C-alpha positions as CSV (number, residue, x, y, z in Angstrom):
1,M,0.1,0.2,0.2
2,F,1.0,3.6,-0.4
3,C,-0.1,6.5,1.5
4,K,-2.2,9.1,-0.2
5,N,-0.5,12.4,1.2
6,C,3.2,11.8,0.1
7,G,2.8,8.1,-2.0
8,Q,5.6,6.4,0.0
9,E,5.0,2.9,0.7
10,I,3.7,2.0,3.7
11,D,2.6,-1.8,5.7
12,D,-1.0,-2.6,4.5
13,K,-2.4,-2.2,8.0
14,A,-1.2,0.9,8.8
15,V,-3.5,3.8,10.0
16,V,-1.0,6.6,9.9
17,C,2.0,7.2,7.2
18,P,5.5,6.9,9.2
19,H,7.0,9.1,6.6
20,C,4.6,12.3,6.7
21,G,2.0,11.1,9.7
22,V,-1.5,11.8,7.9
23,A,-4.5,9.0,8.7
24,Q,-5.1,6.4,5.5
25,R,-8.2,5.6,6.3
26,E,-11.1,7.2,9.2
27,M,-11.7,4.9,12.0
28,S,-15.6,4.9,11.9
29,Y,-17.8,3.8,14.7
30,D,-18.6,0.2,13.6
31,T,-15.7,-0.8,14.1
32,I,-15.6,0.4,17.9
33,K,-16.9,-2.0,20.1
34,D,-19.6,-1.0,22.6
35,D,-21.0,-3.4,24.3
36,G,-21.7,-1.4,27.8
37,G,-19.3,-4.5,29.5
38,V,-20.1,-4.7,33.4
39,G,-16.5,-4.6,34.0
40,W,-16.2,-0.7,33.3
41,G,-19.5,-0.1,36.3
42,I,-17.6,-2.0,38.5
43,L,-14.7,0.5,37.6
44,G,-16.8,3.7,38.3
45,C,-18.4,2.3,41.3
46,C,-15.0,1.9,42.7
47,I,-13.6,5.0,41.6
48,P,-15.9,7.0,40.9
49,V,-14.0,10.0,39.6
50,V,-12.7,7.6,36.6
51,G,-16.4,6.6,36.1
52,L,-17.5,10.0,35.4
53,I,-14.4,10.9,33.4
54,L,-14.9,7.6,31.6
55,W,-18.2,8.7,30.7
56,L,-17.6,11.9,29.5
57,V,-14.8,11.4,27.6
58,W,-17.0,8.1,25.7
59,K,-20.6,9.5,25.9
60,D,-20.2,10.4,22.0
61,S,-18.2,7.6,20.6
62,K,-19.5,4.3,23.0
63,P,-22.7,5.9,24.7
64,N,-23.1,2.4,26.1
65,T,-20.1,1.9,27.9
66,A,-20.2,5.4,29.0
67,K,-23.4,4.1,30.7
68,A,-21.9,1.3,32.4
69,A,-19.6,3.6,34.1
70,G,-21.0,6.4,34.9
71,I,-23.9,4.4,36.3
72,G,-21.2,2.4,38.3
73,A,-20.2,6.1,39.5
74,L,-23.3,7.1,40.6
75,V,-23.5,3.8,42.0
76,S,-21.2,4.4,44.2
77,V,-21.6,8.2,45.5
78,G,-24.8,6.8,46.0
79,L,-23.5,4.3,48.6
80,A,-21.4,6.4,50.2
81,A,-24.4,9.0,50.6
82,L,-26.6,6.4,52.3
83,W,-24.0,5.3,54.3
84,Y,-22.8,8.6,55.4
85,I,-26.7,9.3,56.4
86,F,-27.0,5.5,58.4
87,V,-23.3,7.3,60.3
88,F,-24.7,10.1,61.3
89,A,-28.8,8.9,62.3
90,L,-26.4,6.5,64.2
91,G,-24.8,8.7,66.1
92,I,-27.3,11.1,67.1
93,G,-29.2,7.7,68.1
94,G,-26.6,6.9,70.1
95,A,-26.1,10.3,71.8
96,M,-29.4,10.5,73.4
97,M,-28.8,7.3,74.6
98,F,-26.3,8.9,76.8
């Protein structure tokens, strides 16, 4: 295969010409795997900031995967909020006993 910009011979599987740096073929969204895997949701739940960042980066190009990471982050934040409410209620209830 030859570069469409500079004409140098390049590898058939090259996405970018190593000589001039011009993209040889456009990346289509059909070739991107977007299955919304559970792993991304678990990652978003364990590290909510990462889930938020992944959602922001992938919301247009990989909407299913972005949704999984975003939901994982929301679940983590919701569980943390419930935990703090529980601890606060337990603290007030425990203080009233004495």
